[in-house]
C-alpha positions as CSV (number, residue, x, y, z in Angstrom):
1,M,-0.1,0.0,-0.1
2,S,1.3,3.4,-1.0
3,T,1.7,6.5,1.0
4,E,-1.2,8.2,-1.1
5,R,-3.4,5.3,-0.1
6,F,-2.6,5.8,3.6
7,R,-3.3,9.6,3.3
8,A,-6.4,8.5,1.6
9,V,-7.6,6.7,4.5
10,E,-6.7,9.4,6.9
11,E,-8.5,12.1,4.9
12,F,-11.6,9.9,4.7
13,A,-11.3,9.5,8.5
14,L,-11.0,13.4,8.8
15,R,-14.2,13.8,6.3
16,H,-16.3,11.6,8.5
17,R,-14.6,12.4,11.9
18,V,-18.0,12.4,13.6
19,A,-18.6,8.9,12.5
20,M,-15.2,7.9,13.4
21,V,-15.6,9.3,16.8
22,V,-19.1,7.4,17.3
23,V,-17.5,4.0,16.1
24,W,-14.6,4.1,18.1
25,S,-16.6,5.3,21.3
26,L,-18.9,2.2,20.7
27,V,-15.9,0.0,20.6
28,L,-14.7,1.5,23.9
29,L,-18.0,1.5,25.8
30,L,-20.1,-1.2,24.4
31,G,-16.9,-3.4,23.5
32,G,-15.6,-3.0,27.1
33,A,-19.0,-4.4,28.6
34,A,-18.7,-7.2,26.0
35,A,-15.0,-7.9,26.8
36,V,-15.8,-8.1,30.3
37,A,-18.7,-10.5,29.8
38,G,-16.6,-12.5,27.5
39,L,-14.0,-13.5,30.0
40,G,-15.5,-16.7,30.7
41,R,-15.0,-18.0,27.3
42,L,-11.1,-18.0,28.0
43,D,-9.6,-20.9,29.4
44,Q,-8.4,-20.3,32.7
45,S,-6.6,-23.3,33.9
46,F,-3.1,-21.9,32.9
47,T,-2.0,-25.3,32.2
48,A,-2.9,-26.2,28.8
49,S,-0.4,-28.0,27.0
50,G,-1.8,-30.6,25.3
51,G,0.9,-33.1,26.6
52,P,0.2,-36.5,28.2
53,G,0.2,-35.1,31.7
54,H,-2.6,-32.6,30.6
55,R,-4.8,-35.5,29.1
56,A,-4.2,-37.6,32.1
57,N,-5.3,-34.6,34.3
58,Q,-8.5,-34.2,32.2
59,A,-9.2,-37.9,32.6
60,V,-8.6,-37.7,36.5
61,Q,-11.0,-34.5,36.6
62,E,-13.8,-36.0,34.7
63,R,-13.7,-39.4,36.8
64,Y,-12.9,-38.0,40.2
65,G,-13.9,-34.5,40.0
66,N,-10.9,-32.9,41.7
67,G,-7.2,-33.0,42.2
68,A,-5.5,-33.6,38.8
69,A,-3.7,-30.5,37.9
70,V,-4.7,-28.7,41.2
71,A,-2.0,-29.3,44.0
72,P,-3.8,-30.4,47.1
73,L,-3.8,-28.9,50.5
74,V,-1.1,-30.2,53.1
75,A,-2.4,-30.6,56.6
76,V,0.4,-31.0,59.2
77,A,0.0,-31.9,62.8
78,T,2.8,-32.2,65.2
79,W,2.1,-34.2,68.7
80,P,4.1,-33.5,72.0
81,T,7.0,-35.7,72.6
82,A,5.1,-38.5,74.2
83,A,2.6,-39.1,71.6
84,D,3.3,-42.2,69.1
85,V,2.1,-40.8,65.6
86,R,2.1,-44.6,64.4
87,A,-0.6,-45.8,67.0
88,P,-4.0,-46.3,65.8
89,G,-5.3,-44.0,68.4
90,T,-3.3,-40.9,67.1
91,A,-2.8,-41.6,63.3
92,G,-6.5,-42.8,62.9
93,R,-8.0,-39.9,64.8
94,F,-6.1,-37.5,62.8
95,A,-7.1,-39.0,59.4
96,S,-10.9,-39.2,60.6
97,A,-10.3,-35.6,61.6
98,V,-9.1,-34.7,58.2
99,G,-11.7,-36.5,56.4
100,R,-14.4,-35.0,58.3
101,V,-13.6,-31.5,58.1
102,A,-12.2,-31.6,54.6
103,G,-15.9,-31.9,53.6
104,P,-18.0,-34.0,51.1
105,G,-16.6,-34.9,47.6
106,A,-12.9,-34.5,49.1
107,R,-10.2,-37.0,48.9
108,T,-7.7,-37.5,51.7
109,V,-4.8,-39.5,52.2
110,S,-2.3,-40.1,55.3
111,Y,-0.5,-42.6,57.2
112,A,-3.5,-44.2,58.5
113,G,-4.8,-45.1,55.3
114,T,-1.8,-46.3,53.5
115,G,0.8,-47.6,56.5
116,D,3.5,-45.6,54.3
117,E,5.9,-43.9,56.7
118,G,6.6,-41.3,54.0
119,F,3.7,-39.5,55.3
120,L,5.5,-39.2,58.8
121,G,8.0,-36.7,59.6
122,A,11.7,-37.8,60.5
123,D,11.2,-36.2,64.2
124,G,8.6,-39.0,64.9
125,R,6.1,-36.6,66.3
126,T,4.8,-35.1,62.9
127,V,2.1,-36.5,60.4
128,Y,0.7,-34.9,57.3
129,A,-2.1,-35.6,55.2
130,L,-3.0,-34.7,51.5
131,V,-6.2,-33.2,51.1
132,Y,-8.2,-32.8,47.5
133,P,-11.2,-30.5,48.2
134,G,-14.2,-31.6,46.4
135,A,-14.6,-28.0,44.7
136,G,-11.3,-28.0,43.1
137,K,-11.0,-27.7,39.7
138,P,-8.1,-26.3,37.5
139,D,-9.8,-23.0,36.7
140,L,-9.8,-19.6,38.6
141,A,-13.1,-20.4,40.4
142,G,-11.7,-24.0,41.3
143,L,-8.4,-22.6,42.4
144,T,-10.1,-19.9,44.8
145,A,-12.4,-22.5,46.3
146,V,-9.3,-24.7,47.4
147,E,-7.6,-21.6,48.9
148,E,-10.8,-20.9,50.7
149,A,-11.0,-24.5,51.9
150,A,-7.7,-24.0,53.3
151,G,-8.9,-21.6,56.2
152,T,-11.9,-24.0,57.0
153,L,-9.6,-27.1,57.3
154,R,-7.4,-25.4,59.5
155,A,-9.7,-24.1,61.8
156,G,-11.8,-27.4,61.7
157,L,-8.5,-29.5,62.8
158,R,-7.5,-27.2,65.5
159,S,-10.7,-27.4,66.9
160,A,-10.7,-31.2,66.5
161,L,-7.2,-31.6,67.7
162,P,-6.5,-29.3,70.5
163,E,-3.5,-31.0,71.9
164,A,-1.6,-30.9,68.6
165,R,-0.2,-28.2,66.7
166,V,-1.8,-28.0,63.4
167,D,-1.1,-26.0,60.1
168,V,-2.5,-26.0,56.6
169,T,-0.2,-25.3,53.7
170,G,0.0,-26.0,50.1
171,V,1.0,-24.2,46.8
172,L,-2.3,-22.6,46.6
173,P,-2.5,-21.3,50.3
174,L,1.0,-20.0,50.0
175,T,-0.3,-18.0,46.8
176,H,-3.3,-16.9,48.4
177,D,-1.4,-15.5,51.7
178,S,0.7,-13.4,49.5
179,A,-2.4,-11.9,48.0
180,V,-4.0,-11.3,51.1
181,A,-1.0,-9.6,52.5
182,G,-1.1,-7.1,49.8
183,P,1.7,-4.4,49.1
184,G,3.1,-2.7,52.1
185,S,3.8,0.9,52.6
186,L,7.0,1.2,50.6
187,A,5.4,-0.8,47.5
188,L,2.3,1.4,47.5
189,A,4.4,4.5,47.5
190,A,6.2,3.0,44.7
191,K,3.0,2.1,42.7
192,A,2.1,5.8,43.3
193,A,5.3,7.1,42.0
194,C,5.2,5.0,38.8
195,A,1.7,6.0,38.2
196,L,2.6,9.8,38.8
197,G,5.6,9.2,36.7
198,L,3.9,7.6,33.7
199,L,1.5,10.9,33.7
200,V,4.4,13.2,34.0
201,L,6.3,11.5,31.3
202,L,3.5,11.7,28.6
203,V,2.7,15.4,29.5
204,L,6.4,16.3,29.3
205,A,6.7,14.3,25.9
206,F,3.5,15.7,24.3
207,R,3.7,19.2,25.9
208,S,0.0,19.3,27.3
209,P,-2.3,17.4,29.3
210,V,-4.7,16.8,26.6
211,G,-2.0,15.6,24.2
212,A,-0.9,12.9,27.0
213,L,-4.7,11.7,27.2
214,A,-4.8,10.7,23.6
215,P,-2.4,7.8,23.4
216,L,-4.3,6.4,26.4
217,L,-7.3,6.5,24.8
218,L,-5.8,5.1,21.6
219,A,-4.5,2.2,24.1
220,G,-8.1,1.9,25.4
221,V,-9.7,1.3,22.4
222,T,-7.2,-1.0,21.0
223,S,-7.0,-3.1,24.0
224,V,-11.1,-3.4,24.1
225,G,-10.9,-4.2,20.5
226,A,-8.7,-6.7,20.4
227,L,-10.2,-8.5,23.5
228,V,-13.3,-8.5,22.0
229,L,-11.6,-10.3,18.9
230,V,-10.1,-12.7,21.0
231,E,-13.2,-13.7,23.1
232,A,-14.9,-14.2,19.7
233,V,-12.2,-16.7,18.4
234,A,-12.4,-18.3,22.0
235,G,-15.9,-19.5,20.9
236,F,-14.2,-21.8,18.4
237,T,-10.9,-22.7,19.8
238,E,-9.2,-22.7,23.2
239,I,-7.5,-19.6,24.1
240,S,-5.8,-19.2,27.4
241,F,-6.5,-16.4,30.0
242,I,-3.2,-15.2,29.7
243,V,-4.2,-13.0,26.9
244,V,-5.4,-10.5,29.2
245,Y,-2.1,-9.6,30.3
246,L,-0.6,-9.2,26.7
247,V,-3.2,-7.1,25.3
248,P,-3.2,-4.1,27.3
249,V,0.6,-3.4,27.8
250,T,1.1,-4.0,24.1
251,A,-1.7,-1.8,23.2
252,L,-0.1,0.9,25.4
253,V,3.3,0.8,24.1
254,L,2.3,0.8,20.5
255,A,-0.2,3.6,20.9
256,V,2.3,5.9,22.7
257,H,4.8,5.2,20.0
258,R,2.5,6.0,17.1
259,W,1.0,9.0,18.8
260,A,4.7,10.4,19.0
261,Q,5.4,9.9,15.4
262,P,5.1,12.8,12.9
263,P,2.0,13.0,10.7
264,G,3.6,12.0,7.6
265,P,5.6,9.0,8.1
266,A,3.2,7.8,10.9
267,A,0.6,6.2,8.8
268,R,3.2,4.0,6.7
269,S,5.4,2.9,9.6
270,G,2.4,2.2,11.9
271,V,0.8,-0.1,9.0
272,A,4.3,-1.6,8.3
273,G,5.1,-2.5,11.9
274,G,1.5,-3.6,12.5
275,A,1.3,-5.9,9.6
276,A,4.7,-7.5,10.2
277,G,3.7,-8.1,13.8
278,A,0.4,-9.6,12.9
279,A,2.1,-11.7,10.5
280,A,4.5,-13.1,12.9
281,C,1.6,-13.3,15.5
282,A,-0.5,-15.3,13.0
283,A,2.5,-17.9,12.4
284,L,2.6,-18.6,16.2
285,A,-1.3,-19.2,16.3
286,L,-0.7,-22.0,13.7
287,F,1.2,-24.1,16.1
288,P,-0.6,-27.0,17.8
289,A,0.2,-25.4,21.5
290,A,-2.6,-23.9,23.4
291,F,-0.1,-21.1,24.8
292,L,1.4,-20.2,21.4
293,R,-2.1,-20.4,19.8
294,S,-3.1,-18.0,22.5
295,V,-0.3,-15.3,22.5
296,G,-0.4,-15.4,18.6
297,I,-4.0,-14.7,18.4
298,A,-3.7,-11.9,21.0
299,G,-0.7,-10.2,19.3
300,L,-2.5,-10.4,15.9
301,A,-5.7,-8.8,17.3
302,V,-3.6,-6.1,19.2
303,C,-1.7,-5.5,15.7
304,A,-4.7,-5.4,13.8
305,V,-7.0,-3.3,16.0
306,G,-4.1,-0.7,16.6
307,T,-3.3,-0.2,13.2
308,A,-6.9,0.5,12.3
309,A,-7.1,2.8,15.2
310,S,-4.0,4.6,14.0
311,L,-5.2,5.3,10.7
312,T,-8.7,6.6,11.4
313,L,-9.0,7.6,15.1
314,T,-5.4,9.3,15.4
315,P,-5.8,11.8,12.7
316,V,-9.1,12.9,14.4
317,L,-7.4,13.2,17.6
318,R,-4.9,15.2,16.2
319,S,-6.8,17.6,14.3
320,A,-9.1,18.1,17.4
321,L,-5.9,19.0,19.4
322,R,-4.9,21.6,16.7
323,R,-8.1,23.1,16.8
324,G,-8.4,23.2,20.5
325,G,-4.8,25.1,20.7
326,A,-3.1,22.3,22.3
327,A,0.6,22.8,22.5
328,R,2.8,20.7,20.0
329,P,5.9,19.1,20.8
330,A,9.0,21.7,20.3
331,A,11.6,20.3,18.4
332,V,15.1,21.1,17.3
333,R,17.2,19.8,14.3
334,V,20.1,17.5,15.5
335,G,22.2,15.1,13.6
336,W,23.4,11.7,14.4
337,R,26.2,11.2,16.7
338,P,26.8,7.7,16.9
339,S,29.3,6.4,19.8
340,A,31.3,3.1,19.2
341,V,32.0,2.4,23.0
342,P,28.4,2.6,24.3
343,A,27.1,0.9,21.3
344,A,29.3,-2.1,21.9
345,L,28.7,-2.4,25.4
346,G,24.9,-2.3,24.9
347,L,25.0,-4.8,22.2
348,A,27.4,-7.1,24.7
349,L,24.5,-6.9,27.4
350,L,22.0,-7.8,25.0
351,V,23.7,-10.8,23.7
352,V,24.8,-11.9,27.3
353,L,21.2,-11.6,28.4
354,A,20.0,-13.7,25.4
355,G,22.9,-16.3,26.2
356,A,21.2,-16.3,29.9
357,A,17.9,-17.2,28.2
358,T,19.3,-20.7,27.0
359,Q,19.1,-21.5,30.9
360,L,15.9,-20.4,31.7
361,R,13.8,-23.0,33.6
362,V,9.9,-22.8,33.3
363,G,7.8,-24.0,36.1
364,N,6.1,-22.3,39.1
365,P,8.3,-20.8,41.7
366,E,9.7,-22.9,44.3
367,A,7.5,-23.1,47.4
368,R,9.7,-21.0,49.7
369,A,9.6,-17.9,47.2
370,L,6.0,-17.7,46.9
371,V,5.5,-15.8,50.4
372,A,7.5,-14.9,53.3
373,S,5.2,-15.1,56.2
374,G,1.5,-16.1,57.1
375,P,-0.5,-19.4,58.0
376,A,0.5,-21.3,54.9
377,W,4.3,-20.4,55.5
378,D,4.0,-21.6,59.1
379,G,2.6,-24.9,57.7
380,L,5.5,-25.3,55.2
381,D,7.9,-24.3,57.9
382,R,6.7,-27.1,60.4
383,L,6.7,-29.6,57.5
384,T,10.1,-29.2,56.4
385,A,11.6,-28.8,60.2
386,A,10.1,-32.4,60.5
387,G,12.4,-33.5,57.6
388,V,9.3,-33.7,54.9
389,P,10.7,-32.5,51.5
390,T,8.8,-29.7,49.9
391,G,8.0,-32.1,46.9
392,A,5.3,-33.0,49.2
393,L,3.2,-30.0,47.8
394,N,3.2,-31.1,44.4
395,P,2.4,-34.7,44.5
396,L,1.5,-36.9,41.3
397,E,-1.5,-39.0,40.5
398,I,-1.4,-42.0,38.6
399,L,-4.7,-43.1,37.0
400,V,-4.8,-47.0,37.1
401,P,-7.4,-48.6,34.4
402,G,-9.5,-51.4,35.4
403,G,-7.8,-54.8,35.3
404,V,-4.2,-53.7,36.4
405,D,-3.3,-54.0,39.9
406,A,-3.0,-50.3,41.7
407,R,-0.8,-51.9,44.5
408,A,1.8,-53.2,41.9
409,V,1.8,-49.8,40.1
410,A,2.4,-48.2,43.5
411,A,5.2,-50.7,44.3
412,R,6.7,-50.1,41.1
413,A,6.6,-46.2,41.3
414,A,8.1,-46.3,44.9
415,R,11.3,-47.8,43.3
416,V,11.8,-44.9,41.1
417,P,14.7,-42.8,42.3
418,G,13.4,-39.5,43.8
419,V,10.2,-40.8,45.0
420,L,9.4,-40.4,48.8
421,L,6.4,-42.6,48.8
422,A,3.9,-44.2,46.3
423,A,0.5,-45.6,47.6
424,A,-2.6,-47.0,46.5
425,P,-5.5,-45.7,48.7
426,T,-8.5,-48.4,49.0
427,A,-11.0,-45.6,50.4
428,P,-13.9,-45.5,47.8
429,D,-13.0,-41.9,47.0
430,W,-9.7,-43.4,45.1
431,R,-11.6,-45.9,43.4
432,R,-14.2,-45.3,40.9
433,A,-15.9,-47.4,38.1
434,G,-13.0,-49.9,38.3
435,S,-10.2,-47.4,38.0
436,A,-8.1,-46.1,41.1
437,L,-5.7,-43.7,41.8
438,V,-2.1,-44.1,42.9
439,V,-0.5,-41.2,44.9
440,V,3.2,-40.4,44.3
441,V,5.1,-37.9,46.8
442,P,8.4,-36.9,44.8
443,E,11.4,-35.7,47.0
444,E,12.0,-32.3,45.2
445,E,9.7,-30.0,43.8
446,P,8.9,-30.6,39.8
447,M,10.4,-27.2,38.7
448,T,14.1,-28.3,39.9
449,A,16.2,-30.3,37.9
450,A,15.9,-33.3,40.1
451,G,12.0,-33.2,40.4
452,A,11.9,-32.9,36.6
453,A,14.0,-36.0,36.3
454,T,11.7,-38.0,38.9
455,V,8.9,-37.2,36.6
456,T,10.6,-38.4,33.6
457,A,11.8,-41.6,35.3
458,L,8.4,-42.2,36.7
459,R,6.8,-42.2,33.3
460,S,9.5,-44.3,31.9
461,A,9.2,-46.7,34.5
462,L,5.5,-47.1,33.9
463,A,5.7,-47.2,30.1
464,G,6.4,-50.8,29.9
465,P,4.6,-53.9,31.3
466,D,3.9,-53.8,34.8
467,D,4.1,-56.4,37.4
468,T,0.5,-57.9,36.4
469,G,1.8,-58.2,32.7
470,S,-0.5,-55.6,31.3
471,D,0.8,-52.6,29.3
472,A,1.0,-49.5,31.0
473,G,1.9,-47.3,28.3
474,H,1.6,-43.6,29.4
475,D,2.4,-41.2,26.2
476,G,0.0,-42.9,23.9
477,A,-3.2,-41.5,26.0
478,R,-5.3,-43.1,23.5
479,A,-8.9,-42.3,22.9
480,D,-10.0,-45.2,25.1
481,A,-8.2,-43.7,28.0
482,G,-11.3,-43.3,30.0
483,H,-12.7,-46.8,29.6
484,D,-12.0,-49.5,31.5
485,G,-10.0,-52.5,30.3
486,T,-6.3,-53.9,30.5
487,D,-5.6,-52.4,27.1
488,A,-6.0,-48.8,28.4
489,P,-2.8,-47.0,29.6
490,V,-1.6,-46.1,33.0
491,L,-1.8,-42.1,32.9
492,V,0.7,-39.9,34.9
493,G,-0.8,-36.7,36.0
494,G,-1.1,-34.2,38.9
495,S,0.2,-30.8,39.6
496,G,3.8,-32.0,39.3
497,V,3.5,-32.9,35.7
498,V,2.3,-29.5,34.0
499,D,5.7,-28.1,34.0
500,R,7.2,-30.9,32.4
501,D,4.6,-30.9,29.8
502,L,5.0,-27.2,29.2
503,V,8.6,-27.7,28.3
504,D,7.9,-30.5,25.7
505,G,4.8,-29.6,24.1
506,V,5.4,-25.7,24.0
507,Y,9.1,-24.8,24.3
508,G,9.9,-27.8,22.4
509,L,7.9,-26.2,19.4
510,L,9.8,-22.6,19.9
511,P,12.6,-24.0,17.8
512,Y,10.2,-24.2,14.8
513,A,7.9,-21.5,15.6
514,V,10.4,-18.6,16.2
515,P,12.0,-18.9,12.6
516,A,8.1,-19.0,11.2
517,A,7.3,-15.9,13.2
518,A,10.6,-14.2,12.0
519,L,10.3,-15.3,8.3
520,A,6.5,-14.0,8.2
521,A,7.5,-10.6,9.8
522,F,10.4,-10.3,7.4
523,G,8.3,-11.2,4.5
524,V,5.8,-8.5,5.2
525,L,8.5,-5.8,6.0
526,A,10.5,-6.7,2.9
527,A,7.2,-5.4,0.8
528,F,7.4,-1.9,2.7
529,T,11.3,-1.6,2.8
530,A,14.5,-2.7,1.8
531,A,15.4,-6.0,2.5
532,G,18.4,-5.3,4.9
533,A,16.5,-2.9,6.8
534,A,13.7,-5.7,7.3
535,A,16.3,-8.2,8.2
536,R,17.7,-5.7,10.8
537,A,14.4,-5.2,12.3
538,V,13.7,-8.7,12.5
539,A,17.0,-9.5,14.2
540,G,16.3,-6.6,16.7
541,G,13.1,-8.2,17.6
542,L,14.4,-11.5,18.2
543,L,17.2,-10.2,20.2
544,A,14.7,-8.1,22.3
545,A,12.7,-11.1,23.2
546,A,15.4,-13.6,23.9
547,A,17.1,-10.9,26.2
548,S,13.6,-10.2,27.9
549,A,13.9,-14.2,28.8
550,G,17.5,-13.7,29.7
551,A,16.8,-10.9,32.2
552,L,13.9,-13.1,33.9
553,T,16.4,-15.8,34.2
554,V,19.0,-13.4,35.9
555,L,16.6,-11.5,38.0
556,W,14.4,-14.3,39.5
557,Q,16.1,-17.7,38.8
558,W,19.3,-16.5,39.7
559,G,18.7,-13.6,41.6
560,P,18.0,-12.7,45.1
561,A,14.3,-13.9,45.0
562,G,15.6,-17.3,44.2
563,T,12.5,-18.6,42.5
564,G,14.4,-21.8,40.9
565,A,12.1,-21.3,37.7
566,V,10.1,-18.8,35.8
567,T,6.5,-19.3,35.5
568,G,6.1,-21.4,32.1
569,W,3.8,-19.1,30.4
570,V,5.5,-15.5,31.5
571,P,8.5,-15.7,28.9
572,L,6.0,-16.3,26.1
573,V,4.0,-13.6,26.9
574,V,6.9,-11.2,27.6
575,G,8.5,-12.5,24.4
576,V,5.9,-11.7,22.0
577,F,5.2,-8.3,23.7
578,A,9.0,-7.7,23.0
579,F,9.2,-8.9,19.6
580,C,6.1,-6.7,18.4
581,V,7.1,-3.6,19.9
582,S,10.7,-3.9,18.7
583,L,9.4,-4.2,15.4
584,E,7.4,-1.1,16.0
585,R,10.3,1.0,17.0
586,A,12.5,-0.2,14.3
587,V,10.2,0.4,11.3
588,A,9.4,3.9,12.8
589,S,13.0,4.8,13.2
590,A,13.8,3.6,9.6
591,S,11.1,5.8,8.4
592,G,12.6,8.8,10.1
593,G,10.8,9.0,13.3
594,P,12.3,10.9,16.1
595,P,14.6,8.8,18.3
596,W,13.1,9.9,21.4
597,A,9.7,8.0,20.7
598,G,11.0,4.7,21.4
599,P,12.5,5.6,25.2
600,V,9.2,7.4,25.9
601,A,7.1,4.4,24.7
602,A,9.3,2.3,26.7
603,G,9.1,4.3,29.7
604,A,5.5,4.8,29.4
605,G,4.9,0.7,29.2
606,A,7.6,0.4,32.1
607,L,6.0,2.6,34.5
608,A,2.4,1.3,33.8
609,V,3.0,-2.3,34.3
610,L,5.2,-1.3,37.6
611,A,2.0,0.9,38.8
612,V,-0.2,-2.2,38.5
613,G,2.0,-5.0,39.7
614,I,4.5,-4.1,42.3
615,G,3.5,-6.2,45.3
616,P,4.1,-9.4,47.2
617,Q,2.6,-11.6,44.6
618,V,5.5,-13.5,43.0
619,E,4.0,-14.6,39.6
620,L,2.5,-11.2,39.2
621,A,5.7,-9.4,39.8
622,L,7.4,-12.0,37.6
623,L,5.2,-10.8,34.7
624,V,5.3,-7.2,35.5
625,S,9.0,-7.4,35.8
626,G,9.3,-9.0,32.3
627,F,7.2,-6.3,30.7
628,A,9.1,-3.5,32.3
629,M,12.6,-5.3,31.2
630,A,11.6,-6.1,27.8
631,A,10.5,-2.4,27.2
632,T,13.8,-1.1,28.6
633,L,16.0,-3.7,26.9
634,D,14.2,-2.6,23.5
635,A,14.8,1.1,24.2
636,L,18.3,0.3,24.5
637,A,18.5,-1.9,21.7
638,G,17.0,0.9,19.7
639,R,19.7,3.6,20.8
640,R,22.5,1.1,20.2
641,L,21.3,-0.8,17.0
642,A,19.1,1.7,15.2
643,V,20.0,2.6,11.5
644,P,21.1,6.2,11.3
645,P,18.8,8.2,9.4
646,S,20.1,9.9,6.3
647,G,19.8,13.4,7.4
648,P,18.8,15.5,10.6
649,V,15.4,14.7,12.3
650,A,13.4,16.4,14.8
651,V,13.4,15.3,18.3
652,L,11.9,16.7,21.4
653,R,14.2,19.0,23.1
654,S,13.4,17.7,26.6
655,S,12.6,14.0,25.5
656,P,16.1,12.4,25.6
657,R,16.6,13.3,29.2
658,L,13.1,12.0,30.3
659,V,13.8,8.1,30.5
C-alpha cells in the first residue's frame, strides 16, 4: 500500500470525523462491556499444553471431579513428645478429623490409610495428609475454592485436635497468603510514584495534559477491540486467559509510540510495523499448542486493531488538538552522533542476556519463594522442620485402569529414584468405576532439575509392562483412556507434571515457531522497505525477545528472589510483547521517526506495568518485571542498533533526558 493510500484513508477519516468518533466510542463502551462479559470464554486453567500429563489430568478430573492439575492442601500435625504418631489412636484420629473437616467430595490420604511412613516426619511427632477438596477444578473459580478451603480445614482441625499443633499449607494457600498480605507502604508508594511518573512522562513528552491523554485513549480502544476479537475466536478454539495480560500493555506501548510519530511517516510506519507483527503472531497461532495459539491470536488482534485505530482515530484526535490550540512538541534539528563504545557495551549486554535465556527453567516458583510469612508459610516451615521434603506440595497422581493392580503400580513407582512414597489408597473416593488412583510424592519440587528427572523416570518406569503383565503405557493416552480394560494406559498426572509438559509441548515447538514468525515478519517488512532494513528489524526483535527471557532468568531464577524457575507462560507473553514493540520501534526509526519516541514509549509501558503489579505476589511480579525489562531493553536496543537516518531529524528538546 502506497503512502498516497495511507493519506487517503486518513483524509476519509477526517471527512467523517464524527462517524469515526462514534464508532470508536462504541468500541470502547459497548466493546468494554462485551469484553468483561466474555472473559468466561477464555480457558482459565493456565495449564493447557496438550501433553500427556494434561490429558491425564483431564481424565482424572472427569472421573473423580477434583485433584489432577490442582495441587492439594497439606495438613500438618505435630504432637507432643510422648505421643506415638504410628499408633491407631493418634494416626487414626488425625485421619478421621481430616476426612470429616475436608467436607463432601474431598479425597484425603495419610499414614492411617496407607501405612506408608513417607507420611511421617523424621522427628517422630509429625504426620501430614494430602487433601483434595471436592470443589477443586483447574480454573480460577476452582483454585479460589481450594484457597478458601484451606482456612476451613485449618480451623476445623485445630478444633478437633486441640492437643496437637496443626497447620495447613500448599501451593495455593501460599499464593493466597501473598495476595492477602497486599503491598506494604513502601510498595504502595512505589506504585503511586510509577503512576505519577507515567502521567508526567506523557505530559512532558507531548507538551500538554490533553495531548498526554490521546495515547491512553488509543491504547484503551485498541485493548478493548482486541479482547473482543480474541474472545470471539475463543468460541471456536481454546484460548488461554494469559492474553488479558499481553493485550493492554502491548496496546499502550504501540499507542504511545505511534502518537509520537510525525503525521507524515506515522501512517506508513504504523501499517508496516503492525502488519509485520500481525504476520509473526499469525504464524505462532498456527502451531498446535494452546499457549502459542493464544499469544499468537492476541498479538494478531492487537496489531490489527491498533493499526486500524492509528489510521482512523489518530488523525481525528490530531485535528481536534490543533483546533483546540493544544501545544505541539517543540523540536530542534540535530544530527546523528554515533558512539562506538556505548553501542558495543549495549550490544554485549543484550547478547549476554540472550545467552542467559538458554538456561531458563520454566515452571512454578519454588514454594519458599511464594511468600515470606503467613499461616501457609507456618505450615511449610513446620513440614520441612520435621524432615518432610517440599516435593510433598506437588504430588503426582497415577490413573490406573480396570484390570491393572494398583498396588503393583504403586510398588513399581516407589522404586523410582527421587520418589518419597507411592501409595494406592483403598478408600472409595480413590476408586471409581473400576479405576484407581495411586498417589506419588516426589522428594523434590517438579520445577527443579531433580524433580523434573523424577517425573521423567516415573513415566519411563510405567511405560512398559507392569507387575501384572499388562501394558501400562503413558504417552499414548489413547482415545479409550477413560474406559476400563487392560488395554487402557496408565496415565501419570497431577500438579507436578504440568511444568514438564509445558517444556515438552510448548517450548519444544519454539525452534520451529520462532523461525516461522521471523520469516513471516520479514516477508511483510520486505514489501514496505529494503531487505536489509527488514532483516535488521527482525533480528532486533528476536534479540529483544531473547534478552527479556534472559533478564527474567538472571533476576528471578538466579537472583535474590531465588524462585528456581520462571512461571512457564510468562516468557512467552513477554517475548511476544518484546518482539512486536521492537518491530514497531525499528520500522518507525527507519522511516525517520523521532529517536525519542522509543524511549518514551518504553518508559510509559514500564511505568504502567510497575504501577499495577508492584507487590508481594511472585507470579505477578515476574510478569510485570518481564514487561518492564523487555520495554527497557528494547529502548536500549533502539539506541544502540538503530540505523542512522540519512539526514537530521526532529527530536523533542527535553525528551532524551526523560527516560
